[in-house]
C-alpha positions in Angstrom: 19.7 59.9 40.0 23.1 59.7 38.2 24.5 56.3 37.2 28.1 55.4 37.9 28.8 55.7 34.2 27.4 59.2 34.1 29.3 60.1 37.3 32.6 58.9 35.8 31.9 61.0 32.7 31.3 64.1 34.8 34.3 63.3 37.0 36.5 63.2 33.9 35.0 66.2 32.2 38.0 68.5 32.8 40.4 66.1 31.2 41.3 65.6 27.5 39.7 62.7 25.5 43.1 61.0 25.5 45.0 60.9 28.8 48.7 60.5 29.6 50.0 58.3 32.4 50.2 61.2 34.9 46.6 62.2 34.3 45.4 58.6 34.6 47.3 58.2 37.9 45.9 61.5 39.2 42.4 60.4 38.4 42.8 56.9 40.0 44.9 58.3 42.9 47.7 55.8 42.3 51.4 56.0 41.8 52.9 56.1 38.3 54.6 52.7 39.0 51.1 51.2 39.7 49.7 52.9 36.6 52.4 51.5 34.4 51.8 48.1 35.8 48.0 48.4 35.0 48.9 49.3 31.4 51.6 46.7 30.9 49.4 44.0 32.3 46.6 44.9 29.9 44.1 45.8 32.6 43.5 49.2 31.0 43.5 49.3 27.2 45.9 51.9 25.9 47.9 53.1 22.9 51.7 53.1 23.0 53.1 55.8 20.9 56.8 55.7 20.8 57.9 55.4 24.4 54.8 56.9 25.9 51.3 55.6 26.7 48.0 57.2 25.8 44.8 56.2 27.5 41.4 57.1 25.9 39.0 58.2 28.5 36.5 55.6 27.3 39.0 52.9 28.2 39.5 54.3 31.7 35.8 54.4 32.2 35.5 50.8 31.0 38.1 49.8 33.5 36.3 51.6 36.4 32.8 50.2 35.7 34.0 46.6 35.5 34.2 46.6 39.3 30.5 47.4 39.7 28.2 44.7 38.3 25.1 46.8 38.8 26.1 49.0 35.9 24.5 47.9 32.7 26.8 48.1 29.7 25.2 50.3 27.1 
C-alpha cells in the first residue's frame, strides 16, 4: 500500500524539481490569485527570484502532508 507521501511523489513525477506558480496552481487545482496568497502568507515555502516565485517540490509536498496527521514525517 502506498503512503500519502509516496502518492504525492508519484503525482508530481512529471514536474520539474522546482515549480513555477502556474505549475503549483495546476497541481493544487487553484487559481493563481489563491496561489500567490499561499506564497505571500508563507503557507508554502518558496524562493523569490526577481519578480517571480519558485517552489521546490519538496516544499509543496510538505504543505500537502501537513493536512493529514496520519503521515509520519520521515
